[in-house]
Structure formats: structure tokens, C-alpha cells
ROMIFI-197086 format. One record per atom (N, C-alpha, C, O): x, y, z; atom name; residue in one letter. Coordinates in nm, 2 decimals, always signed. Layout:
N
[[X Y Z] 'CA' 'a'],
...
//
This chain:
119
[[+3.67 +5.18 +1.62] 'N' 'm'],
[[+3.73 +5.11 +1.72] 'CA' 'm'],
[[+3.89 +5.11 +1.74] 'C' 'm'],
[[+3.96 +5.13 +1.64] 'O' 'm'],
[[+3.94 +5.08 +1.84] 'N' 'd'],
[[+4.10 +5.05 +1.84] 'CA' 'd'],
[[+4.10 +4.93 +1.81] 'C' 'd'],
[[+4.03 +4.84 +1.86] 'O' 'd'],
[[+4.18 +4.91 +1.70] 'N' 't'],
[[+4.24 +4.76 +1.65] 'CA' 't'],
[[+4.34 +4.71 +1.72] 'C' 't'],
[[+4.37 +4.59 +1.71] 'O' 't'],
[[+4.40 +4.78 +1.80] 'N' 'h'],
[[+4.54 +4.72 +1.88] 'CA' 'h'],
[[+4.50 +4.58 +1.95] 'C' 'h'],
[[+4.41 +4.59 +2.04] 'O' 'h'],
[[+4.54 +4.50 +1.94] 'N' 'e'],
[[+4.55 +4.37 +2.01] 'CA' 'e'],
[[+4.40 +4.30 +1.99] 'C' 'e'],
[[+4.37 +4.20 +2.06] 'O' 'e'],
[[+4.33 +4.34 +1.91] 'N' 'k'],
[[+4.21 +4.28 +1.89] 'CA' 'k'],
[[+4.22 +4.17 +1.77] 'C' 'k'],
[[+4.32 +4.17 +1.69] 'O' 'k'],
[[+4.10 +4.06 +1.77] 'N' 'i'],
[[+4.11 +3.96 +1.66] 'CA' 'i'],
[[+4.07 +4.02 +1.56] 'C' 'i'],
[[+3.97 +4.08 +1.57] 'O' 'i'],
[[+4.16 +4.02 +1.46] 'N' 'n'],
[[+4.20 +4.11 +1.32] 'CA' 'n'],
[[+4.15 +4.01 +1.23] 'C' 'n'],
[[+4.10 +4.07 +1.13] 'O' 'n'],
[[+4.15 +3.87 +1.21] 'N' 'y'],
[[+4.17 +3.78 +1.08] 'CA' 'y'],
[[+4.17 +3.64 +1.15] 'C' 'y'],
[[+4.23 +3.60 +1.24] 'O' 'y'],
[[+4.09 +3.56 +1.06] 'N' 'v'],
[[+4.05 +3.43 +1.09] 'CA' 'v'],
[[+4.08 +3.33 +0.97] 'C' 'v'],
[[+4.04 +3.36 +0.86] 'O' 'v'],
[[+4.15 +3.22 +0.98] 'N' 'e'],
[[+4.15 +3.13 +0.87] 'CA' 'e'],
[[+4.15 +3.00 +0.88] 'C' 'e'],
[[+4.22 +2.95 +0.97] 'O' 'e'],
[[+4.07 +2.93 +0.80] 'N' 'f'],
[[+4.01 +2.81 +0.80] 'CA' 'f'],
[[+4.05 +2.69 +0.70] 'C' 'f'],
[[+4.06 +2.72 +0.58] 'O' 'f'],
[[+4.08 +2.57 +0.75] 'N' 'p'],
[[+4.14 +2.47 +0.65] 'CA' 'p'],
[[+4.05 +2.44 +0.54] 'C' 'p'],
[[+3.93 +2.46 +0.58] 'O' 'p'],
[[+4.06 +2.41 +0.42] 'N' 'a'],
[[+3.99 +2.36 +0.31] 'CA' 'a'],
[[+4.03 +2.28 +0.23] 'C' 'a'],
[[+4.12 +2.32 +0.15] 'O' 'a'],
[[+3.98 +2.15 +0.21] 'N' 'k'],
[[+4.04 +2.05 +0.12] 'CA' 'k'],
[[+4.03 +2.07 -0.03] 'C' 'k'],
[[+4.10 +2.04 -0.12] 'O' 'k'],
[[+3.87 +2.15 -0.02] 'N' 'n'],
[[+3.84 +2.22 -0.16] 'CA' 'n'],
[[+3.80 +2.34 -0.14] 'C' 'n'],
[[+3.69 +2.36 -0.09] 'O' 'n'],
[[+3.90 +2.44 -0.18] 'N' 'i'],
[[+3.90 +2.58 -0.19] 'CA' 'i'],
[[+3.76 +2.63 -0.27] 'C' 'i'],
[[+3.70 +2.73 -0.23] 'O' 'i'],
[[+3.73 +2.57 -0.35] 'N' 'e'],
[[+3.62 +2.62 -0.45] 'CA' 'e'],
[[+3.49 +2.61 -0.39] 'C' 'e'],
[[+3.40 +2.69 -0.40] 'O' 'e'],
[[+3.47 +2.46 -0.32] 'N' 'a'],
[[+3.35 +2.42 -0.24] 'CA' 'a'],
[[+3.32 +2.50 -0.15] 'C' 'a'],
[[+3.21 +2.54 -0.14] 'O' 'a'],
[[+3.42 +2.57 -0.05] 'N' 'a'],
[[+3.44 +2.66 +0.03] 'CA' 'a'],
[[+3.36 +2.80 +0.00] 'C' 'a'],
[[+3.27 +2.86 +0.06] 'O' 'a'],
[[+3.44 +2.84 -0.14] 'N' 'k'],
[[+3.39 +2.96 -0.18] 'CA' 'k'],
[[+3.22 +2.96 -0.23] 'C' 'k'],
[[+3.14 +3.05 -0.19] 'O' 'k'],
[[+3.20 +2.84 -0.32] 'N' 'a'],
[[+3.05 +2.83 -0.34] 'CA' 'a'],
[[+2.94 +2.82 -0.22] 'C' 'a'],
[[+2.83 +2.87 -0.22] 'O' 'a'],
[[+3.00 +2.74 -0.12] 'N' 'f'],
[[+2.91 +2.75 -0.02] 'CA' 'f'],
[[+2.90 +2.87 +0.05] 'C' 'f'],
[[+2.78 +2.92 +0.05] 'O' 'f'],
[[+3.00 +2.94 +0.11] 'N' 'f'],
[[+2.96 +3.08 +0.17] 'CA' 'f'],
[[+2.90 +3.20 +0.09] 'C' 'f'],
[[+2.85 +3.30 +0.13] 'O' 'f'],
[[+2.93 +3.16 -0.04] 'N' 't'],
[[+2.85 +3.27 -0.14] 'CA' 't'],
[[+2.73 +3.24 -0.16] 'C' 't'],
[[+2.65 +3.33 -0.18] 'O' 't'],
[[+2.70 +3.12 -0.15] 'N' 'a'],
[[+2.54 +3.07 -0.16] 'CA' 'a'],
[[+2.46 +3.10 -0.01] 'C' 'a'],
[[+2.35 +3.14 +0.00] 'O' 'a'],
[[+2.51 +3.07 +0.05] 'N' 'v'],
[[+2.46 +3.08 +0.22] 'CA' 'v'],
[[+2.45 +3.24 +0.26] 'C' 'v'],
[[+2.34 +3.29 +0.28] 'O' 'v'],
[[+2.58 +3.30 +0.28] 'N' 'f'],
[[+2.60 +3.40 +0.33] 'CA' 'f'],
[[+2.61 +3.51 +0.23] 'C' 'f'],
[[+2.57 +3.62 +0.27] 'O' 'f'],
[[+2.64 +3.50 +0.09] 'N' 'g'],
[[+2.66 +3.59 +0.02] 'CA' 'g'],
[[+2.82 +3.65 +0.02] 'C' 'g'],
[[+2.85 +3.77 +0.00] 'O' 'g'],
[[+2.88 +3.59 +0.05] 'N' 'w'],
[[+3.02 +3.63 +0.08] 'CA' 'w'],
[[+3.10 +3.63 -0.06] 'C' 'w'],
[[+3.04 +3.57 -0.14] 'O' 'w'],
[[+3.20 +3.70 -0.09] 'N' 's'],
[[+3.28 +3.73 -0.19] 'CA' 's'],
[[+3.39 +3.70 -0.15] 'C' 's'],
[[+3.41 +3.68 -0.03] 'O' 's'],
[[+3.51 +3.68 -0.24] 'N' 'f'],
[[+3.62 +3.62 -0.23] 'CA' 'f'],
[[+3.74 +3.69 -0.32] 'C' 'f'],
[[+3.70 +3.74 -0.43] 'O' 'f'],
[[+3.86 +3.70 -0.29] 'N' 't'],
[[+3.95 +3.71 -0.37] 'CA' 't'],
[[+4.07 +3.61 -0.36] 'C' 't'],
[[+4.13 +3.60 -0.26] 'O' 't'],
[[+4.09 +3.55 -0.46] 'N' 'd'],
[[+4.21 +3.41 -0.45] 'CA' 'd'],
[[+4.35 +3.48 -0.45] 'C' 'd'],
[[+4.38 +3.57 -0.52] 'O' 'd'],
[[+4.41 +3.45 -0.36] 'N' 'y'],
[[+4.57 +3.43 -0.38] 'CA' 'y'],
[[+4.66 +3.32 -0.39] 'C' 'y'],
[[+4.73 +3.27 -0.31] 'O' 'y'],
[[+4.63 +3.28 -0.55] 'N' 'g'],
[[+4.69 +3.15 -0.58] 'CA' 'g'],
[[+4.59 +3.05 -0.58] 'C' 'g'],
[[+4.48 +3.07 -0.54] 'O' 'g'],
[[+4.63 +2.95 -0.62] 'N' 'p'],
[[+4.53 +2.82 -0.62] 'CA' 'p'],
[[+4.53 +2.78 -0.47] 'C' 'p'],
[[+4.44 +2.69 -0.46] 'O' 'p'],
[[+4.59 +2.81 -0.37] 'N' 'e'],
[[+4.58 +2.75 -0.24] 'CA' 'e'],
[[+4.53 +2.86 -0.13] 'C' 'e'],
[[+4.54 +2.84 -0.01] 'O' 'e'],
[[+4.49 +2.95 -0.18] 'N' 'y'],
[[+4.43 +3.04 -0.07] 'CA' 'y'],
[[+4.34 +3.15 -0.13] 'C' 'y'],
[[+4.36 +3.21 -0.24] 'O' 'y'],
[[+4.24 +3.15 -0.04] 'N' 't'],
[[+4.13 +3.26 -0.07] 'CA' 't'],
[[+4.07 +3.36 +0.03] 'C' 't'],
[[+4.05 +3.31 +0.13] 'O' 't'],
[[+4.04 +3.48 +0.03] 'N' 'a'],
[[+4.03 +3.56 +0.13] 'CA' 'a'],
[[+3.88 +3.60 +0.11] 'C' 'a'],
[[+3.82 +3.58 +0.00] 'O' 'a'],
[[+3.82 +3.65 +0.22] 'N' 'f'],
[[+3.69 +3.70 +0.22] 'CA' 'f'],
[[+3.69 +3.87 +0.34] 'C' 'f'],
[[+3.75 +3.88 +0.45] 'O' 'f'],
[[+3.63 +3.93 +0.30] 'N' 'f'],
[[+3.63 +4.08 +0.37] 'CA' 'f'],
[[+3.50 +4.12 +0.40] 'C' 'f'],
[[+3.40 +4.09 +0.33] 'O' 'f'],
[[+3.49 +4.19 +0.51] 'N' 'n'],
[[+3.37 +4.29 +0.55] 'CA' 'n'],
[[+3.28 +4.17 +0.58] 'C' 'n'],
[[+3.16 +4.21 +0.56] 'O' 'n'],
[[+3.29 +4.06 +0.62] 'N' 'e'],
[[+3.19 +3.94 +0.67] 'CA' 'e'],
[[+3.19 +3.94 +0.81] 'C' 'e'],
[[+3.16 +3.83 +0.87] 'O' 'e'],
[[+3.22 +4.04 +0.88] 'N' 'g'],
[[+3.20 +4.05 +1.05] 'CA' 'g'],
[[+3.36 +4.06 +1.09] 'C' 'g'],
[[+3.41 +4.15 +1.16] 'O' 'g'],
[[+3.43 +3.96 +1.04] 'N' 'v'],
[[+3.57 +3.97 +1.04] 'CA' 'v'],
[[+3.62 +3.91 +0.92] 'C' 'v'],
[[+3.56 +3.83 +0.84] 'O' 'v'],
[[+3.73 +3.96 +0.90] 'N' 'n'],
[[+3.82 +3.93 +0.76] 'CA' 'n'],
[[+3.88 +3.80 +0.78] 'C' 'n'],
[[+3.92 +3.76 +0.89] 'O' 'n'],
[[+3.90 +3.74 +0.68] 'N' 'g'],
[[+3.95 +3.59 +0.70] 'CA' 'g'],
[[+3.98 +3.53 +0.56] 'C' 'g'],
[[+3.98 +3.60 +0.46] 'O' 'g'],
[[+4.01 +3.40 +0.56] 'N' 'g'],
[[+4.05 +3.35 +0.43] 'CA' 'g'],
[[+4.05 +3.18 +0.46] 'C' 'g'],
[[+4.05 +3.14 +0.57] 'O' 'g'],
[[+4.05 +3.10 +0.36] 'N' 'f'],
[[+4.07 +2.96 +0.34] 'CA' 'f'],
[[+4.18 +2.92 +0.31] 'C' 'f'],
[[+4.23 +2.98 +0.21] 'O' 'f'],
[[+4.27 +2.81 +0.37] 'N' 'f'],
[[+4.39 +2.76 +0.30] 'CA' 'f'],
[[+4.37 +2.63 +0.25] 'C' 'f'],
[[+4.27 +2.57 +0.29] 'O' 'f'],
[[+4.47 +2.58 +0.16] 'N' 'q'],
[[+4.47 +2.46 +0.12] 'CA' 'q'],
[[+4.50 +2.37 +0.23] 'C' 'q'],
[[+4.61 +2.39 +0.28] 'O' 'q'],
[[+4.41 +2.26 +0.28] 'N' 's'],
[[+4.45 +2.16 +0.40] 'CA' 's'],
[[+4.38 +2.02 +0.37] 'C' 's'],
[[+4.30 +2.01 +0.28] 'O' 's'],
[[+4.41 +1.92 +0.43] 'N' 'e'],
[[+4.35 +1.80 +0.44] 'CA' 'e'],
[[+4.28 +1.79 +0.57] 'C' 'e'],
[[+4.21 +1.69 +0.60] 'O' 'e'],
[[+4.31 +1.91 +0.65] 'N' 'l'],
[[+4.25 +1.91 +0.79] 'CA' 'l'],
[[+4.11 +1.96 +0.77] 'C' 'l'],
[[+4.06 +1.99 +0.66] 'O' 'l'],
[[+4.05 +1.95 +0.92] 'N' 's'],
[[+3.90 +2.03 +0.94] 'CA' 's'],
[[+3.91 +2.07 +1.04] 'C' 's'],
[[+3.99 +2.01 +1.11] 'O' 's'],
[[+3.84 +2.16 +1.09] 'N' 'a'],
[[+3.81 +2.23 +1.23] 'CA' 'a'],
[[+3.68 +2.17 +1.26] 'C' 'a'],
[[+3.58 +2.16 +1.19] 'O' 'a'],
[[+3.68 +2.11 +1.40] 'N' 's'],
[[+3.57 +2.06 +1.49] 'CA' 's'],
[[+3.59 +2.07 +1.62] 'C' 's'],
[[+3.70 +2.05 +1.67] 'O' 's'],
[[+3.46 +2.09 +1.68] 'N' 't'],
[[+3.47 +2.08 +1.81] 'CA' 't'],
[[+3.52 +1.97 +1.89] 'C' 't'],
[[+3.59 +1.99 +1.99] 'O' 't'],
[[+3.50 +1.83 +1.83] 'N' 'd'],
[[+3.54 +1.72 +1.90] 'CA' 'd'],
[[+3.67 +1.71 +1.87] 'C' 'd'],
[[+3.72 +1.62 +1.92] 'O' 'd'],
[[+3.76 +1.80 +1.79] 'N' 'n'],
[[+3.91 +1.82 +1.79] 'CA' 'n'],
[[+3.97 +1.90 +1.87] 'C' 'n'],
[[+4.09 +1.90 +1.89] 'O' 'n'],
[[+3.87 +1.98 +1.94] 'N' 'g'],
[[+3.92 +2.07 +2.01] 'CA' 'g'],
[[+3.93 +2.22 +1.94] 'C' 'g'],
[[+3.99 +2.31 +2.00] 'O' 'g'],
[[+3.87 +2.24 +1.84] 'N' 's'],
[[+3.86 +2.36 +1.77] 'CA' 's'],
[[+3.78 +2.47 +1.82] 'C' 's'],
[[+3.67 +2.44 +1.86] 'O' 's'],
[[+3.82 +2.58 +1.82] 'N' 'v'],
[[+3.75 +2.71 +1.82] 'CA' 'v'],
[[+3.62 +2.70 +1.75] 'C' 'v'],
[[+3.60 +2.65 +1.64] 'O' 'v'],
[[+3.53 +2.75 +1.82] 'N' 'l'],
[[+3.41 +2.76 +1.73] 'CA' 'l'],
[[+3.36 +2.89 +1.68] 'C' 'l'],
[[+3.33 +2.98 +1.76] 'O' 'l'],
[[+3.35 +2.91 +1.57] 'N' 'v'],
[[+3.28 +3.04 +1.49] 'CA' 'v'],
[[+3.14 +3.03 +1.49] 'C' 'v'],
[[+3.08 +2.93 +1.44] 'O' 'v'],
[[+3.08 +3.13 +1.54] 'N' 'v'],
[[+2.94 +3.13 +1.56] 'CA' 'v'],
[[+2.89 +3.27 +1.48] 'C' 'v'],
[[+2.93 +3.38 +1.50] 'O' 'v'],
[[+2.78 +3.22 +1.39] 'N' 'f'],
[[+2.71 +3.32 +1.33] 'CA' 'f'],
[[+2.59 +3.37 +1.40] 'C' 'f'],
[[+2.56 +3.32 +1.50] 'O' 'f'],
[[+2.53 +3.48 +1.34] 'N' 'y'],
[[+2.41 +3.54 +1.42] 'CA' 'y'],
[[+2.33 +3.53 +1.31] 'C' 'y'],
[[+2.37 +3.57 +1.20] 'O' 'y'],
[[+2.17 +3.46 +1.33] 'N' 's'],
[[+2.08 +3.48 +1.25] 'CA' 's'],
[[+1.96 +3.53 +1.29] 'C' 's'],
[[+1.92 +3.50 +1.40] 'O' 's'],
[[+1.87 +3.62 +1.20] 'N' 'k'],
[[+1.75 +3.67 +1.25] 'CA' 'k'],
[[+1.63 +3.55 +1.25] 'C' 'k'],
[[+1.53 +3.55 +1.32] 'O' 'k'],
[[+1.67 +3.46 +1.17] 'N' 'd'],
[[+1.54 +3.29 +1.16] 'CA' 'd'],
[[+1.64 +3.19 +1.14] 'C' 'd'],
[[+1.72 +3.20 +1.05] 'O' 'd'],
[[+1.64 +3.10 +1.21] 'N' 'l'],
[[+1.75 +3.01 +1.26] 'CA' 'l'],
[[+1.71 +2.93 +1.13] 'C' 'l'],
[[+1.79 +2.91 +1.05] 'O' 'l'],
[[+1.59 +2.90 +1.12] 'N' 'e'],
[[+1.50 +2.76 +1.05] 'CA' 'e'],
[[+1.56 +2.83 +0.86] 'C' 'e'],
[[+1.61 +2.75 +0.78] 'O' 'e'],
[[+1.54 +2.95 +0.85] 'N' 'v'],
[[+1.58 +2.99 +0.72] 'CA' 'v'],
[[+1.72 +2.97 +0.70] 'C' 'v'],
[[+1.75 +2.90 +0.60] 'O' 'v'],
[[+1.83 +3.01 +0.78] 'N' 't'],
[[+1.95 +3.00 +0.78] 'CA' 't'],
[[+1.99 +2.85 +0.77] 'C' 't'],
[[+2.09 +2.82 +0.70] 'O' 't'],
[[+1.93 +2.76 +0.84] 'N' 'q'],
[[+1.96 +2.60 +0.84] 'CA' 'q'],
[[+1.91 +2.57 +0.70] 'C' 'q'],
[[+1.99 +2.52 +0.62] 'O' 'q'],
[[+1.80 +2.60 +0.67] 'N' 'h'],
[[+1.77 +2.55 +0.52] 'CA' 'h'],
[[+1.85 +2.59 +0.40] 'C' 'h'],
[[+1.86 +2.53 +0.29] 'O' 'h'],
[[+1.91 +2.69 +0.42] 'N' 'k'],
[[+2.00 +2.77 +0.31] 'CA' 'k'],
[[+2.12 +2.67 +0.34] 'C' 'k'],
[[+2.17 +2.61 +0.24] 'O' 'k'],
[[+2.17 +2.65 +0.46] 'N' 'i'],
[[+2.30 +2.57 +0.47] 'CA' 'i'],
[[+2.29 +2.44 +0.41] 'C' 'i'],
[[+2.39 +2.40 +0.35] 'O' 'i'],
[[+2.18 +2.36 +0.43] 'N' 'e'],
[[+2.14 +2.25 +0.41] 'CA' 'e'],
[[+2.15 +2.24 +0.23] 'C' 'e'],
[[+2.21 +2.16 +0.17] 'O' 'e'],
[[+2.08 +2.34 +0.18] 'N' 'e'],
[[+2.05 +2.35 +0.02] 'CA' 'e'],
[[+2.16 +2.38 -0.04] 'C' 'e'],
[[+2.15 +2.34 -0.15] 'O' 'e'],
[[+2.28 +2.44 +0.00] 'N' 'a'],
[[+2.41 +2.43 -0.05] 'CA' 'a'],
[[+2.53 +2.34 -0.01] 'C' 'a'],
[[+2.65 +2.36 -0.04] 'O' 'a'],
[[+2.48 +2.23 +0.07] 'N' 'g'],
[[+2.57 +2.11 +0.05] 'CA' 'g'],
[[+2.63 +2.11 +0.20] 'C' 'g'],
[[+2.72 +2.03 +0.22] 'O' 'g'],
[[+2.58 +2.19 +0.33] 'N' 'g'],
[[+2.62 +2.18 +0.45] 'CA' 'g'],
[[+2.53 +2.07 +0.52] 'C' 'g'],
[[+2.42 +2.03 +0.49] 'O' 'g'],
[[+2.62 +2.03 +0.63] 'N' 's'],
[[+2.55 +1.91 +0.69] 'CA' 's'],
[[+2.50 +1.97 +0.88] 'C' 's'],
[[+2.59 +2.03 +0.94] 'O' 's'],
[[+2.40 +1.94 +0.93] 'N' 'i'],
[[+2.36 +1.98 +1.05] 'CA' 'i'],
[[+2.44 +1.86 +1.13] 'C' 'i'],
[[+2.42 +1.74 +1.12] 'O' 'i'],
[[+2.54 +1.93 +1.24] 'N' 'v'],
[[+2.61 +1.87 +1.31] 'CA' 'v'],
[[+2.52 +1.84 +1.45] 'C' 'v'],
[[+2.54 +1.74 +1.51] 'O' 'v'],
[[+2.44 +1.94 +1.50] 'N' 'k'],
[[+2.37 +1.94 +1.61] 'CA' 'k'],
[[+2.23 +2.06 +1.57] 'C' 'k'],
[[+2.22 +2.18 +1.56] 'O' 'k'],
[[+2.14 +1.97 +1.57] 'N' 'p'],
[[+2.02 +2.02 +1.56] 'CA' 'p'],
[[+1.96 +2.13 +1.65] 'C' 'p'],
[[+1.98 +2.11 +1.77] 'O' 'p'],
[[+1.89 +2.24 +1.61] 'N' 'i'],
[[+1.86 +2.34 +1.70] 'CA' 'i'],
[[+1.80 +2.31 +1.82] 'C' 'i'],
[[+1.69 +2.26 +1.84] 'O' 'i'],
[[+1.89 +2.37 +1.93] 'N' 'f'],
[[+1.85 +2.37 +2.10] 'CA' 'f'],
[[+1.86 +2.51 +2.15] 'C' 'f'],
[[+1.94 +2.60 +2.11] 'O' 'f'],
[[+1.77 +2.51 +2.25] 'N' 's'],
[[+1.76 +2.64 +2.34] 'CA' 's'],
[[+1.87 +2.63 +2.47] 'C' 's'],
[[+1.89 +2.53 +2.53] 'O' 's'],
[[+1.93 +2.75 +2.49] 'N' 'f'],
[[+2.01 +2.75 +2.61] 'CA' 'f'],
[[+1.97 +2.89 +2.66] 'C' 'f'],
[[+1.87 +2.95 +2.61] 'O' 'f'],
[[+2.04 +2.92 +2.75] 'N' 'p'],
[[+2.00 +3.07 +2.85] 'CA' 'p'],
[[+2.01 +3.17 +2.71] 'C' 'p'],
[[+2.11 +3.15 +2.63] 'O' 'p'],
[[+1.93 +3.25 +2.70] 'N' 'g'],
[[+1.94 +3.38 +2.58] 'CA' 'g'],
[[+1.90 +3.35 +2.41] 'C' 'g'],
[[+1.89 +3.43 +2.31] 'O' 'g'],
[[+1.89 +3.20 +2.43] 'N' 'g'],
[[+1.85 +3.21 +2.28] 'CA' 'g'],
[[+1.85 +3.05 +2.23] 'C' 'g'],
[[+1.85 +2.96 +2.31] 'O' 'g'],
[[+1.86 +3.03 +2.11] 'N' 'r'],
[[+1.84 +2.91 +2.05] 'CA' 'r'],
[[+1.98 +2.88 +1.95] 'C' 'r'],
[[+2.04 +2.98 +1.92] 'O' 'r'],
[[+2.02 +2.77 +1.91] 'N' 'r'],
[[+2.12 +2.76 +1.81] 'CA' 'r'],
[[+2.17 +2.64 +1.74] 'C' 'r'],
[[+2.17 +2.54 +1.82] 'O' 'r'],
[[+2.20 +2.61 +1.62] 'N' 'f'],
[[+2.24 +2.48 +1.61] 'CA' 'f'],
[[+2.40 +2.51 +1.55] 'C' 'f'],
[[+2.46 +2.62 +1.55] 'O' 'f'],
[[+2.46 +2.39 +1.51] 'N' 'h'],
[[+2.58 +2.36 +1.48] 'CA' 'h'],
[[+2.59 +2.30 +1.32] 'C' 'h'],
[[+2.50 +2.22 +1.29] 'O' 'h'],
[[+2.67 +2.33 +1.22] 'N' 'f'],
[[+2.69 +2.28 +1.09] 'CA' 'f'],
[[+2.83 +2.26 +1.06] 'C' 'f'],
[[+2.92 +2.31 +1.13] 'O' 'f'],
[[+2.84 +2.19 +0.96] 'N' 'a'],
[[+2.94 +2.17 +0.90] 'CA' 'a'],
[[+2.95 +2.21 +0.74] 'C' 'a'],
[[+2.85 +2.18 +0.66] 'O' 'a'],
[[+3.05 +2.27 +0.70] 'N' 'd'],
[[+3.05 +2.32 +0.56] 'CA' 'd'],
[[+3.10 +2.21 +0.48] 'C' 'd'],
[[+3.16 +2.12 +0.55] 'O' 'd'],
[[+3.09 +2.20 +0.36] 'N' 'p'],
[[+3.13 +2.08 +0.25] 'CA' 'p'],
[[+3.28 +2.02 +0.28] 'C' 'p'],
[[+3.31 +1.90 +0.25] 'O' 'p'],
[[+3.37 +2.13 +0.35] 'N' 'n'],
[[+3.51 +2.07 +0.41] 'CA' 'n'],
[[+3.50 +2.01 +0.52] 'C' 'n'],
[[+3.61 +1.98 +0.56] 'O' 'n'],
[[+3.40 +1.99 +0.60] 'N' 'g'],
[[+3.40 +1.92 +0.72] 'CA' 'g'],
[[+3.41 +2.03 +0.84] 'C' 'g'],
[[+3.39 +2.00 +0.96] 'O' 'g'],
[[+3.44 +2.16 +0.81] 'N' 'n'],
[[+3.46 +2.24 +0.94] 'CA' 'n'],
[[+3.33 +2.29 +0.99] 'C' 'n'],
[[+3.24 +2.33 +0.92] 'O' 'n'],
[[+3.33 +2.28 +1.14] 'N' 'e'],
[[+3.21 +2.30 +1.20] 'CA' 'e'],
[[+3.19 +2.46 +1.23] 'C' 'e'],
[[+3.29 +2.53 +1.25] 'O' 'e'],
[[+3.09 +2.52 +1.24] 'N' 'y'],
[[+3.04 +2.64 +1.28] 'CA' 'y'],
[[+2.91 +2.61 +1.35] 'C' 'y'],
[[+2.84 +2.51 +1.35] 'O' 'y'],
[[+2.88 +2.75 +1.42] 'N' 'a'],
[[+2.73 +2.76 +1.47] 'CA' 'a'],
[[+2.66 +2.84 +1.45] 'C' 'a'],
[[+2.73 +2.95 +1.43] 'O' 'a'],
[[+2.54 +2.87 +1.44] 'N' 'v'],
[[+2.43 +2.97 +1.42] 'CA' 'v'],
[[+2.37 +3.00 +1.55] 'C' 'v'],
[[+2.35 +2.90 +1.63] 'O' 'v'],
[[+2.33 +3.12 +1.58] 'N' 'w'],
[[+2.24 +3.15 +1.70] 'CA' 'w'],
[[+2.15 +3.24 +1.67] 'C' 'w'],
[[+2.15 +3.30 +1.56] 'O' 'w'],
[[+2.07 +3.26 +1.77] 'N' 's'],
[[+1.96 +3.39 +1.75] 'CA' 's'],
[[+1.91 +3.40 +1.88] 'C' 's'],
[[+1.89 +3.30 +1.96] 'O' 's'],
[[+1.88 +3.51 +1.92] 'N' 'd'],
[[+1.82 +3.55 +2.03] 'CA' 'd'],
[[+1.66 +3.57 +2.01] 'C' 'd'],
[[+1.58 +3.60 +2.11] 'O' 'd'],
[[+1.62 +3.55 +1.89] 'N' 'l'],
[[+1.48 +3.57 +1.84] 'CA' 'l'],
[[+1.40 +3.44 +1.86] 'C' 'l'],
[[+1.44 +3.34 +1.82] 'O' 'l'],
[[+1.30 +3.44 +1.91] 'N' 't'],
[[+1.21 +3.30 +1.90] 'CA' 't'],
[[+1.13 +3.31 +1.79] 'C' 't'],
[[+1.09 +3.43 +1.76] 'O' 't'],
[[+1.09 +3.19 +1.72] 'N' 'p'],
[[+0.96 +3.19 +1.60] 'CA' 'p'],
[[+0.85 +3.20 +1.65] 'C' 'p'],
[[+0.75 +3.20 +1.58] 'O' 'p'],
//
């Protein structure tokens, strides 16, 4: 794939970087590389990115972009998110083409998970 002028990297705010690392490792199996106490990066997770130290959080209520994960089983993914300390912001709902839900990580950042598969 030609990478010229394509989305290459995303960064998320995190009040607690260690909590972000623990959450995304538990739910999605991510691994991280630390670059000092205020930044950690992840690679090969669909897109590369990182978490930076900040007292802010990203949510659609504040006009933030929404990062959407794909799952083959929404209910299993939702359970993993809740077990790891995430909270459900919008419960599972249907839309043309599939179903999805929104969640917040322990730092309050909002994401969504969708699936085109029905249970």
C-alpha cells in the first residue's frame, strides 16, 4: 500500500498511562514501548499510535474523532472491556450494515466496536 498522504499514526490523551497500557493489553492484547514517563507507543494494531500524558480525554460529546474497532463477537468484546475496567457509553445498537457499542477506557476516552456478524 502506498503510505503517501494516508493516516499513519494516532495519539490519545491519558491521565494515567499505566492504566491505558493495562487496559489495552488486557482487552486487545496490545504491547507498548515507553518513551519516557509521559509517552507510550503501540505498533501493528491496525494503525500505529501512542498515549500522551494529559488531563483531557476524547469523547464524541466534545467533538472528538471516534476510533472504531472491529469484532467478530460484540458481546465477548464488551465483556472483556468491562472486566478490564472500561465502561459502556452506548449499549449495543443496530445500524444499517451491523451492530455496535461505544465504550470509554479507564482514562475516559471514547471508542466504538462494531460487527457485521449477528449472534
